[in-house]
N, C-alpha and C positions, 0 to 999 in steps of 0.2 A: 503493499500500500503507500510505504513513503517514497518507493521509487517512482510511480504513478504521481504520486501528489509533487514530486520534483520534476515529471516528466511534462506536466500541464502549468507548470510555473504557478503556483498559488502564492508563493511571495510575491508576485508579480500584479496580483490583484487589485492591490490597492490604489495602481492606474484607474479602476473604473467606479472610485469613489468621486468623481468629478459628476457622477451621475444624482448626487445628491445636492451639488450647488442652484440649482434653480428650486428646490423645495425650500433650502436654508435663507437665498435673499428675496424668495417673493413672500416669506413669512408665515410658510405653512409648515414650517418643521414639527411643531406638535400637533398634528394631524395625522392620526394613526392610522386610517387607513391610506394615506396618501404616503407615509413614513412604511407602511406594509408592502405596498404596490411598487414603490421606489427601490426597496430592497430585493424584490424577487427583480424587478428590473435591473440591478446589480448585480446577481450571482448567472441572470441570460446572459449577460456581456462579458462576465468572467469567463463562462464556458465560448464563448465566440472568442475571446482573447486565446486562451488554450488552444485552439484549434491552430490560429496563428501562428503559435508558438512551436506547438507540434511540425507545421507546417517547413518552418524557419527550420529548424533541428534536422527535417529531413532532408533539406536543399542543402544546408551548412554543414553536413555530417563529416565530410573529410577534413575539411577546415577547423572544424572545434575541436578534432583528433590532434591538431598540431597547436592550438591555443592554451596557454599552461593554466588558464580559469576556466575553461569549457571543456577539455577532456573531461572532466568527468561527471560531464552531464551523462543523462540514463542512454541514449538513442547513441552518443559518443562513445562512450564504454564498454557499448554492447551491452548492459543490464536489461536492455527495452530491443526487441527487433523491430523492424521498420515497417513491415507488415501488420505486426500489434500496435504499433502506432495510430497506424493508419486507417484503423478499425477503429480504435477509441476515438480517434478525430472526427469521423463519420457521425459514432454515434453521439458525442457531445453536441455537433452542429447540428443534428435533426433536433434535438432536446431543447436546446438553446431556441431555435425557430418555432419550436412547439410555444415553448413559454412567450417569446416574444408575440405570436398572432395573438394567445390569449390576453395580451394585455394590450395591444391596439397596434392598428394598420399602419401607422406613422412611425410607431416605435420599432416594428418588424421592419421597416425601409432601413431604417437606421442598423441595425443590427446586418442586414444584407450589406450597407455601403461600407461596416466596418469591416465585414469579411473581404469583401470585396478589395478596399483599399491595402488590407493586408495579407493579400495572396499578389497583389501587384507591386506592394513593398517588394518580397518573398523572391518573385523571380525577376523582379525589373529594378525600382527603384534604390533599392540599397545598394546598386553597385553605382548610381551617379549624383556626386557630389551637391549638394545642397538640397537636389529632390527628397535625397532619405530623409533629413531630419524635417523638411516641410510636410512628409509624408506621414511622418510619426505625430508632429504638430496638429494635423489636419484629424488625425486619430479622436485626439481627446476631445475636439471640438464635435465630434459625431458622438459623444460619448456624453456630452454635457446637453446638447441638442436634443438627445433622447430623455435627458430626463425632463426636459418643458413637456414633451408629450405625455409623461405620466403625470405633472400637477396640470395639465390643462392651462399652461401659461403662453404668451408669447414668448419669441424668440428673441431675447434682448441682443442687442449688437454689441452691447459691452461685456455678456456672455461669451460670445463667440471670441471677441478680439482678446481679453486676459485672459480667457484658454489657450487659447491659439500660441500668445506670446510666453505664457507660464510654460507652457509644454517645450515651445521651443528653446527657451534658456537650459531646461533639464538636457533636451538631446543634443543643446552645441556642448553643455559640459559633459557629457557623457564620451562626446566625440574626444575632446580635449583630454579627458581624463584617458582612454585608449592611447592615444598618441604618445602621453607620459609612460604609460605601463608597457606600447610593445616596440616604443620607439620604432627602429628601421624595418621592422618584419611586420608593423602596423598593417599595411595593405595585403599583406600574405590572410592575415585572419578577417581582415573587412574589407574589399576591392576600393570601396568609395574614400577610405583614406588615405590611398595615395594623392588624392588630389588636396588634404588636408595637409595641415601645418601647427602647429604652436600656434604660430602669429594669428593665423588665418583665424582659428577657433578663438583664440584671445579677444580676436576683432569683435568677433561676432558673439562674444558673449558679452563684451561690451554694450553692442549694439540690442542686444534683446534683453540686457539688465536695463537700459535708458528706456527702450519704446514700454517694456512692460510696467516700470514704475509712474511712468507719465499716465498710459493708459488707466492703472488702476487710482493713480491721485483724479485724473478727471469722472472716471466714475463715481469716486466718492464726492465729489463734488456739486456734480450735476445731479445725481440719483438723492443722495441720503445725506447732507451737509457732515451730520454726526459722524459719517466713518471715517470724515479727517482725524478723528482722532486716534483710528487704527493705522493711520499711516507710520508713525514710529517704529510700532510693532514689524509690520510688513515687512518694510524697508531693514528693518535688523534681520530679519529671514532671510532677505533675498541675497543680500550683503553678505552674510555669512555664508551663503551656499556657493555664494562665487567665489569667496576666499577661499573654501574648501576645494572646489574644484581647479581654482587657480594652481592651487597649492599638491595639486597630484592626489588629495586625497580619496581612497576607496569608494568614498559616499557618491564622488560625481561618478563614478562607473556602476554603482547600485545603489539608487535613491532607497532601496527600501531597509537599507542600512542606517538610516537617520538618526533612529535614535539609539545610534551610538556616541552622537554628538549631543551632547546634554544642550548646551547652549542654543544650539539650534532647535532640538526639541521642545524648549521651553518658551522659547519666542513664537514657535509654532502655536502649543498650547492656548496663549495668552494674547495671541491673534485671535483665533476661535473663539475665545471667553470674550473678547471684546464685540465681537461681532454680534454675538448674541445679546450683549447688554444693549448696543444701541439698536438693533433692529426687533429687539422683544419685552 
C-alpha cells in the first residue's frame, strides 16, 4: 500500500487545495454543505493529478533511473510494473470523472482540461523552455476555477491572476532548485533545463515575485481594503520562500516539505488566520 501511495504521489495532493480558495474568499467557508462538496471535488482533482503523475513517471522512466532523487520512485526502482501502473491510472481516471459528473457538468469540464493539459505537458510542453512552467501555472488556475463551479460564484479575474502568478513563482523556484542540485547534468534529467541558467531562473523569480505581490496588493485594495492588513504576512511568506529557493534549499524542489521551515510555516498560518479575521 505504501508503494502505491508513493506512486500516486499523495504528498503532491496539497496542490489541489487551491480549490478551496473560492470558498474562502466569497465568505462561505462555514457553509457545511459547500465544505463537503468542495472536499469531494478536492479528492476528485487529486485522482486526476495522480493519473498525470503516473503518466509522467511512465514517460520519464529511463531518465528517472539516472536522477539521484527520482531513482527510488516505484516505477523507476522496479517496485511497480508499467502495466500495473497503467491499469491503476485508468481506474483512477474513471472514478475521478464519475465523481466530477456527479458534482456538475462545468466541474467535469475542468477535470477534463486538467487531465488534457497534464498529458500535453508530459508528452510535449515539458521539453520546451518557458512553456513548461506556464503549463504548470495554468493547471493551478484550472483547479481554482473548478472550485468556483462548486460554490456557484463568478470567476474572479483576481483569483485567476493571483493563482497563476503564485504557481508560476513556485514553478520557477523549482527549476532554479533543480539547476542548483543537478548542475551540468540538469538537461539530462529534464530536457527543458538545457535552456535555463541560474541567471535566467533568478531573473524569472524576481519577475514572478514582483507581479505576484503587485496583484495581491491590488486585489486587497480594490476588493476589501481590510485585506491590506494581511500584506505584511503574505509578503514575508513570499520573501522567505524566495530566499529559500535562491539559496538552493530543498524546499524549492519539494514545496510539500515547507513544514520543515518553521518561519515559513508560521507566516503562512498567521496569514490565513488574518484573512479569516478580515473576511469573517
